[in-house]
N, C-alpha and C positions, 0 to 999 in steps of 0.2 A: 573535491575535497579535498581537502589538507588534510594525514597523519597524521595526526602527533596527538598526544592525553589528553587537551584540551576542556572540559567537561564542555563547552561549546558546540565541541563537535561530536558527541557521541553520538547519536542515531541510535533507532530505544525504536519495536517493534508500537507500530501504531494502531493498522486494521491488517484484518485479515481478507482479502477475496477468497471469492467462490469461479470466477471466472476470467479471465481476460479482458472481456467488451470491462470488466466493471473499472480492472484496472488504465482500461485507456479513459472510463469519464473521468476518475474522479485523477490522475494525471491532471487532466487537460485541465480540470477547475483548483489543480496547486500549480499548474504554469500560469494562469494565468493570476491567482491572487499575490504570487512571487515566494511563496512554502518554499523553501527547499525538502525533499525527499531523494531519499530514492525507493526501486520495489525492484522489489527478490522471486522470482520464480520458484517456485517446488519445482520442479521439471529436471528430470535427467534422468539423456537420453542410456544408462544403463542399466535403469529403474522399470523401465516401457511405459514410464509416467505415474506407478504402480502407491509411490512415495504423493503423490502432486492428488490423489483421487481419500488417502486419507487426513491430507492437512490440508487443505488446500488448493486452487490456485498459486498464489504467495501470500505473501506481506507489504505492508507497507510501511518502511524505516524515515521519520527523522526526529526530529529536538524534540528532545522535552516540553517546550515552552510551547511548542503547536499544539497538540497532545489532540488538547482539549477547541481546538478551533479545524483541524482538520478531520476529531468525530462530527464535531456535528455537522463541517458540510459534506462527509457521508453519508451523515443518517437525511441531511436533510436533498444532497444529488441523487440515492443511490437510493434512497426507497421512492420516495413521486417521481422515481422516470422509468420503476421495475427493472430493474437489475439486474436486481440480487432471485426472479423472478422466474421460476426455462419461462 
C-alpha cells in the first residue's frame, strides 16, 4: 500500500477480533472477495499479552467504502461457524 494522504489510501478500524482464528477465517474470505485489508494484532511481548486480554486479539482495518461489506461478511462467516464462541 502506498503511503500518501489520498483519501483512498486511508484505512480505518472495521472489525475487532476476539481471537486469531477469527482473523484467519475473515482474512481468507476477504482474500477470496478481493477486498483490501490489514490485520493488526494487539499482541505486545513487552506486556506479555495483557493489552490483548483487555482490547481483544486485534483488529481488521480497511477502506471506508468496504466497511458494510466486511461487516456483513463477518456476521455471516463468523456467526454461522460459531467462531466467536469458546
